[in-house]
C-alpha positions as CSV (number, residue, x, y, z in Angstrom):
1,M,-4.3,-17.1,-11.4
2,G,-8.1,-17.2,-11.5
3,K,-10.7,-17.9,-14.2
4,S,-12.3,-14.9,-15.8
5,I,-16.1,-14.9,-15.8
6,Y,-18.2,-12.8,-18.3
7,V,-21.2,-11.2,-16.6
8,G,-23.7,-9.7,-19.1
9,N,-27.1,-8.0,-19.0
10,L,-26.2,-6.1,-15.9
11,P,-28.5,-3.2,-14.9
12,F,-26.7,0.1,-15.9
13,T,-26.9,1.2,-12.2
14,S,-24.7,-1.7,-11.0
15,S,-21.5,-0.9,-9.3
16,E,-18.3,-3.0,-9.0
17,N,-19.3,-3.5,-5.3
18,D,-22.7,-4.7,-6.2
19,V,-21.2,-7.4,-8.5
20,R,-18.5,-8.3,-6.0
21,D,-21.0,-8.7,-3.2
22,M,-23.2,-11.0,-5.4
23,F,-20.2,-13.2,-6.4
24,T,-18.6,-13.3,-2.9
25,A,-21.4,-15.7,-1.8
26,Y,-19.7,-18.4,-4.0
27,G,-16.0,-17.8,-3.1
28,E,-13.2,-15.3,-3.1
29,V,-13.5,-12.7,-5.7
30,Q,-10.0,-11.6,-7.1
31,S,-11.2,-8.8,-9.3
32,V,-14.2,-7.1,-10.8
33,N,-14.0,-5.0,-14.0
34,L,-17.2,-3.3,-15.3
35,I,-16.8,-2.1,-18.8
36,M,-17.6,1.6,-19.4
37,D,-18.4,3.4,-22.7
38,R,-15.3,5.4,-23.8
39,E,-17.3,8.3,-25.0
40,T,-20.1,8.7,-22.4
41,G,-18.3,7.2,-19.4
42,R,-21.5,5.2,-18.6
43,P,-21.6,1.5,-17.9
44,R,-22.1,-0.7,-20.9
45,G,-24.0,-3.4,-19.0
46,F,-21.4,-6.0,-18.8
47,G,-18.1,-6.8,-17.1
48,F,-15.7,-9.5,-15.9
49,V,-15.2,-11.2,-12.5
50,E,-12.1,-13.2,-11.7
51,M,-12.3,-16.1,-9.2
52,S,-10.7,-19.5,-8.7
53,E,-11.9,-22.1,-11.2
54,S,-14.0,-24.1,-8.7
55,D,-15.6,-21.0,-7.2
56,A,-16.2,-19.6,-10.7
57,S,-18.0,-22.9,-11.8
58,K,-20.3,-22.6,-8.7
59,A,-21.0,-18.9,-9.3
60,I,-21.8,-19.5,-13.0
61,Q,-24.2,-22.4,-12.1
62,E,-26.1,-20.4,-9.5
63,L,-26.1,-16.9,-11.1
64,N,-26.7,-17.5,-14.8
65,G,-30.3,-16.4,-15.5
66,K,-30.7,-14.9,-12.0
67,D,-32.6,-11.7,-11.9
68,M,-30.8,-8.5,-10.9
69,G,-32.6,-5.2,-11.1
70,G,-35.3,-6.7,-13.4
71,R,-32.7,-8.1,-15.8
72,A,-31.8,-11.8,-16.2
73,L,-28.0,-12.0,-15.9
74,R,-25.9,-13.9,-18.5
75,V,-23.0,-15.5,-16.6
76,N,-20.4,-17.8,-18.2
77,F,-16.7,-18.4,-18.6
78,A,-15.1,-15.5,-20.5
79,E,-13.6,-16.4,-23.9
80,E,-10.1,-15.3,-24.8
81,K,-10.0,-12.3,-27.1
82,P,-8.8,-13.3,-30.5
83,Q,-5.4,-11.7,-31.4
84,R,-5.7,-8.9,-34.0
85,S,-3.4,-8.9,-36.9
86,N,-1.8,-5.7,-37.9
87,R,-2.5,-6.1,-41.6
88,Y,-4.0,-3.2,-43.5
């Protein structure tokens, strides 16, 4: 299983293929998931890429702060989502 990488500040015109192509230069990309707004169906400007840990480290080092479509990317290891409690 690979490590999940958070990719933020993506141009809203970015496609999963654009992101996959950018990360493929640093190793095998297992998956790409761009987050869409539930109501509008438009991209929200961030997503997640899954790669092996060593490839992920290389990609983060090289791509964090890199310009894509006039925006400086924020790239780092994704943090686990905290578990929600079902208390009311």
